[in-house]
C-alpha positions as CSV (number, residue, x, y, z in Angstrom):
1,M,23.8,-10.9,20.8
2,P,22.2,-14.5,21.4
3,S,24.6,-17.2,19.8
4,D,21.6,-19.2,18.5
5,L,20.7,-16.8,15.8
6,P,22.0,-17.6,12.2
7,E,25.1,-15.8,11.1
8,D,23.3,-13.8,8.5
9,V,20.9,-12.1,10.9
10,R,23.8,-11.5,13.5
11,E,25.7,-9.7,10.5
12,L,22.6,-7.6,9.9
13,I,21.8,-6.7,13.6
14,S,25.7,-5.8,13.5
15,H,25.5,-3.6,10.7
16,F,22.0,-2.1,11.8
17,A,23.8,-1.4,15.2
18,E,26.6,0.5,13.4
19,L,24.1,3.1,11.8
20,P,23.7,6.6,13.0
21,E,20.7,6.9,15.7
22,E,18.6,9.0,13.1
23,D,18.9,6.3,10.5
24,R,17.9,3.4,12.8
25,A,14.9,5.5,13.7
26,R,13.9,6.1,10.1
27,I,14.3,2.4,9.4
28,L,12.5,1.0,12.4
29,A,9.6,3.6,11.4
30,L,9.4,2.0,8.1
31,V,9.2,-1.3,9.4
32,R,6.3,-0.3,11.7
33,G,4.8,1.2,8.7
34,L,4.6,-2.0,6.7
35,S,3.9,-4.0,9.5
36,L,0.7,-1.7,10.0
37,C,-0.1,-2.0,6.0
38,R,0.3,-5.8,6.4
39,T,-2.1,-6.0,9.2
40,V,-4.6,-3.9,7.6
41,E,-4.5,-6.0,4.4
42,L,-5.0,-9.2,6.5
43,Y,-8.2,-7.8,8.2
44,R,-9.4,-5.5,5.3
45,G,-12.3,-8.0,4.7
46,R,-13.5,-7.6,8.2
47,W,-13.0,-3.9,8.7
48,A,-13.6,-2.2,5.4
49,A,-17.1,-1.5,3.6
50,P,-17.9,-4.2,1.0
51,R,-16.0,-3.3,-2.3
52,F,-18.3,-3.0,-5.8
53,A,-17.2,-3.8,-9.0
54,R,-16.3,-0.6,-11.0
55,A,-18.3,0.4,-13.8
56,S,-16.8,0.0,-17.4
57,P,-16.3,2.8,-19.3
58,S,-18.9,1.9,-21.9
59,R,-21.6,1.9,-18.9
60,W,-20.7,5.2,-17.7
61,P,-23.0,8.1,-18.1
62,S,-22.3,10.2,-21.1
63,Q,-21.1,13.8,-20.3
64,Y,-22.5,15.3,-23.5
65,P,-26.5,15.9,-24.5
66,A,-27.9,13.1,-26.9
67,S,-27.7,15.6,-29.7
68,R,-24.2,15.9,-29.8
69,G,-22.1,13.4,-32.0
70,N,-25.2,12.4,-34.3
71,G,-25.0,15.1,-36.7
72,T,-27.1,17.5,-35.5
73,T,-26.3,21.1,-34.3
74,D,-27.6,22.8,-30.9
């Protein structure tokens, strides 16, 4: 292990190396997944379709006929 690393980094590497292979693989997969998520976040503006504002509930079309709710019967 390089001696120019800070002590806390060296300690973390040491603890990581002591883990079983399966646990190390899970941690590395998680870190890779998080890195991918971060990359997508950074480039989302370039890759994704433009985002549109969501309609507020008051602007949603009614699910009921106009006769309901005004005292008339069907």
